[in-house]
GUZA-429236 format. One record per residue (C-alpha): residue number from 1; x, y, z. Coordinates in Angstrom, 3 decimals. Layout:
<rs>
   resi          u          v          w
    NUM          X          Y          Z
...
</rs>
This chain:
<rs>
   resi          u          v          w
      1      0.000      0.000      0.000
      2      1.369      3.345     -1.091
      3      0.982      6.663      0.681
      4      1.022     10.183     -0.734
      5      4.184     11.186      1.134
      6      6.122      8.342     -0.470
      7      4.775      9.203     -3.930
      8      5.609     12.878     -3.551
      9      9.121     11.979     -2.424
     10      9.575      9.745     -5.499
     11      8.568     12.582     -7.847
     12     10.010     15.539     -5.935
     13     12.049     16.587     -9.000
     14      8.981     16.529    -11.270
     15      6.791     19.496    -10.319
     16      3.922     18.572    -12.675
     17      3.627     15.121    -11.127
     18      3.704     16.579     -7.620
     19      0.948     18.999     -8.646
     20     -1.129     16.169    -10.042
     21     -0.659     14.153     -6.851
     22     -1.688     17.110     -4.690
     23     -4.894     17.606     -6.694
     24     -5.732     13.900     -6.715
     25     -5.327     13.737     -2.953
     26     -7.523     16.830     -2.521
     27    -10.204     15.192     -4.688
     28    -10.253     12.039     -2.569
     29     -8.286      9.621     -4.728
     30     -6.408      7.151     -2.558
     31     -2.644      6.861     -2.983
     32     -2.878      3.551     -4.853
     33     -5.224      5.099     -7.432
     34     -2.906      8.093     -7.769
     35      0.091      5.814     -8.259
     36     -1.760      3.950    -11.027
     37     -2.665      7.237    -12.761
     38      0.963      8.378    -12.676
     39      2.584      5.037    -13.571
     40      0.135      4.291    -16.393
     41      0.312      7.912    -17.625
     42     -3.450      8.296    -17.417
     43     -3.211     12.061    -17.757
     44     -2.678     14.678    -20.446
     45     -0.865     17.956    -19.900
     46     -1.875     21.102    -21.775
     47      0.723     23.852    -21.670
     48      0.469     27.499    -22.726
     49     -3.219     27.557    -21.807
     50     -4.641     30.412    -19.771
     51     -8.139     28.956    -19.426
     52    -10.334     26.019    -20.352
     53    -11.129     27.620    -23.719
     54     -7.443     27.323    -24.567
     55     -7.482     23.702    -23.373
     56    -10.492     23.027    -25.625
     57     -8.593     24.507    -28.571
     58     -5.578     22.264    -27.846
     59     -7.803     19.190    -27.635
     60     -9.448     20.074    -30.959
     61     -6.017     20.588    -32.504
     62     -4.730     17.257    -31.142
     63     -7.714     15.397    -32.607
     64     -7.357     17.105    -35.988
     65    -10.706     18.863    -35.744
     66     -9.170     22.168    -36.839
     67     -8.461     20.673    -40.271
     68    -12.156     20.788    -41.194
     69    -14.005     23.876    -42.451
     70    -16.601     23.431    -39.698
     71    -13.887     24.203    -37.117
     72    -14.685     27.883    -37.626
     73    -17.983     27.252    -35.834
     74    -16.534     25.762    -32.653
     75    -17.047     27.969    -29.612
     76    -13.967     27.034    -27.630
     77    -15.086     28.906    -24.513
     78    -18.314     26.875    -24.352
     79    -16.485     23.683    -25.267
     80    -13.983     24.395    -22.485
     81    -16.764     25.010    -19.982
     82    -18.334     21.655    -20.897
     83    -14.976     19.916    -20.575
     84    -14.524     21.420    -17.125
     85    -17.977     20.256    -16.032
     86    -17.703     16.737    -17.462
     87    -14.006     15.967    -17.008
     88    -11.326     16.001    -14.383
     89     -9.052     18.959    -15.076
     90     -6.656     20.693    -12.729
     91     -4.757     23.909    -13.237
     92     -1.164     23.253    -12.166
     93      0.112     26.783    -12.714
     94     -1.145     29.905    -14.545
     95     -0.477     28.347    -17.967
     96     -0.660     24.580    -17.445
     97     -3.667     22.297    -17.107
     98     -3.804     18.545    -16.659
     99     -6.623     16.179    -17.536
    100     -7.027     12.889    -15.682
    101     -7.955     10.252    -18.260
    102     -9.959      7.750    -16.231
</rs>
């Protein structure tokens, strides 16, 4: 059985991972679940994003949705709001978000 202190110590030199662990603990994930999320890389990091609208844009870009003419009609602010409501996103610093993919 793992504990959060041990996990944080293992990843002390990786600030993003420590930030993810802190948020997972705050949201009630037990340390074993958090360890699985980290070890299995069940997260996505979005850098250079100031808000969830920027995260939505990055997700659309990653999936290739911006390559279609209909991309001009995507409201990224609304899409970002929906992502925030339906997903598990944490803001790690002013320009970095992480999504937990479970």
